[in-house]
C-alpha positions as CSV (number, residue, x, y, z in Angstrom):
1,M,119.8,95.8,91.1
2,P,120.9,96.9,87.7
3,S,120.5,94.4,84.9
4,P,123.8,92.8,83.8
5,I,122.8,93.4,80.2
6,T,121.8,97.0,80.3
7,A,124.2,98.3,83.0
8,P,127.3,98.4,80.7
9,I,125.3,100.1,77.9
10,L,123.9,102.7,80.3
11,G,127.4,103.2,81.7
12,F,128.7,104.0,78.3
13,L,125.8,106.3,77.5
14,S,126.3,108.2,80.8
15,R,129.6,109.5,79.5
16,L,128.0,111.1,76.4
17,S,127.3,114.8,76.2
18,F,123.7,116.0,76.2
19,P,123.3,116.6,72.5
20,R,124.7,113.2,71.5
21,L,122.7,111.4,74.2
22,F,119.6,113.2,73.0
23,L,120.2,112.0,69.4
24,V,120.9,108.4,70.5
25,T,117.8,108.4,72.6
26,G,115.7,109.9,69.8
27,A,117.0,107.4,67.3
28,L,116.3,104.4,69.6
29,F,112.8,105.8,70.3
30,L,112.0,106.1,66.6
31,A,113.3,102.6,65.9
32,D,111.2,101.2,68.8
33,V,108.1,103.0,67.5
34,M,108.5,102.0,63.9
35,I,109.4,98.3,64.6
36,P,108.1,97.3,68.0
37,D,110.4,94.9,70.0
38,F,113.0,94.9,67.2
39,I,115.8,95.7,69.7
40,P,115.6,93.5,72.8
41,L,115.3,95.5,76.0
42,A,114.8,98.7,74.1
43,D,112.1,99.8,76.5
44,E,114.4,99.4,79.5
45,L,117.2,101.2,77.7
46,L,114.9,104.1,76.8
47,L,113.9,104.5,80.5
48,G,117.5,104.6,81.6
49,M,118.5,107.0,78.8
50,G,115.6,109.2,79.7
51,T,116.9,109.3,83.3
52,L,120.4,110.1,82.0
53,L,118.9,112.9,79.8
54,L,117.1,114.5,82.7
55,A,120.2,114.2,84.9
56,S,122.5,115.8,82.3
57,W,120.1,118.6,81.4
58,K,121.1,121.8,83.1
59,K,121.2,125.5,82.4
60,R,124.5,127.0,81.2
61,K,125.6,129.5,83.7
62,E,126.8,132.9,82.6
63,P,130.5,133.6,83.5
64,S,130.7,135.2,86.9
65,I,133.8,137.2,85.9
66,P,132.9,140.6,84.4
67,P,134.6,141.5,81.2
68,P,137.6,143.8,81.4
69,P,136.8,147.5,81.0
70,T,137.5,149.0,77.6
71,P,140.4,151.5,77.3
72,R,139.4,155.1,76.7
């Protein structure tokens, strides 16, 4: 069962694009390492954000439509 405190935060974070989510996760991780337990539930948020990062990490596909031929 999701925590009523962290569920809305993770819901918001799940809508972020990969680069922004990566930056927010990195900033929270650095803040948690520098000042332990400064942010309540930071460890739980980091676990959820890591899951979101892995879920949103995918390879960009090349376009399947070939480019038009150049005129001669």
